[in-house]
N, C-alpha and C positions, 0 to 999 in steps of 0.2 A: 648620288648628288643629282644627276639628271636621269630621268626614266629612259630605259632601253639603251643606255650607253654602256658598253662593256668597259670595264676598268681593270687595270693591272697595278699592283703596288710596286714600289721601287725595288725591294729585294727580289721579288719574283721576276721583274723585268731584267734586272742585272743577271740573274741566273739564266734566263732564256736567251739573252743576248750572247752570253758566253757559249751556250750550247748550239745556237742556230742563228748566228748574227747575219748570215747571208739572206735569210728568209724574213727578216724583220727590218723595216725601214722606220726610222725615228724622224718625225717632223717637228721642228721647233717653231711654234706660231707666234712667238713674242716679237716685238719690234726689233729692228736691226741693232739698235744701241744696247738692248738687253742681251741679245744673242752674242754680240761681240765681246760683252763683259764676261762671258763664260756659259758653257752649255755642256750637255752630255757628250761624251766621245761618239763621233759618228753621226750626230744629229744634223739634219739639213734644215737650213733656215727658209721658211716660207711664211712670212708674216700673215697673220689672220686675215687682214684686208685683201691680201693678194691671192688667197686660196682659190676663189672662184675662177680667176684667170690663169692659174698655174696648175690646175688639176691634171693637165696632160703630163706633168712631171711625176705623177703618182701612179704606181703600178697596182692595179686592182687585184692581181693574183698574189701579191705579197701582203704580209701582215703589216699594217700601219699602226704605229704608236704615236699619238699626238701629245706633245708636251707644251707647257707654258710655265709660268712662275708658280701658280697655286693649283692648277687643274680646272679653273673656271673657263678661261678662253678656249683651252683645248677641248673641253667637253662640248662647247658650242660648235667647234669645227668638226668634231666627231659626228654630232647630230647632222650637220650640213652634209658631210660626206656620205653618211648613211642615206640621206634623202636623194643623193645623186647616184645611188646604186653600189656604193662601196660597202661590202659586208664584213670584211675582216679588219675593223678599225677599233682601236683601244685607246682609252684615255689614261694617262699616267695619274693615278690618284695622288692628290697632294702636290703634283707638279715637281718642279726642280727643287722647291724647298724640301719636299719629302726625300727626294733623291739625295740631297746634301746632308739632311739630318741622319740618313742611314749610312753616312760615311762613304758614299759612292763618288767616283771621280767626276769632277767638273774640269773642263779644259777650255783654254782659249781656242776658238776655231781657227782653222787655216784661212787664208785669204778668201773672202766671200765673192 
């Protein structure tokens, strides 16, 4: 979709999260009303517009997977993070729509 953006598909991400969940951080960049309606288990809400001021919450030594509804906003955030020096950043191809289409769990997040 976007040049130089590493992507991961939903089944592969689910498998990797199961095997090494401590090493992968999932960031949901949708708006809070979208996030609170349901997200991937363990995803942290950092709406797209707040990413530049909340980068201190992201660990550069961990793998970051950025998600949104369809994969477009998250690809833009991945591009931005790469420009800021983050190297291990992946976009969820197809976003949460793809995650759900693959029968993977969506949950209501804990108190934000």
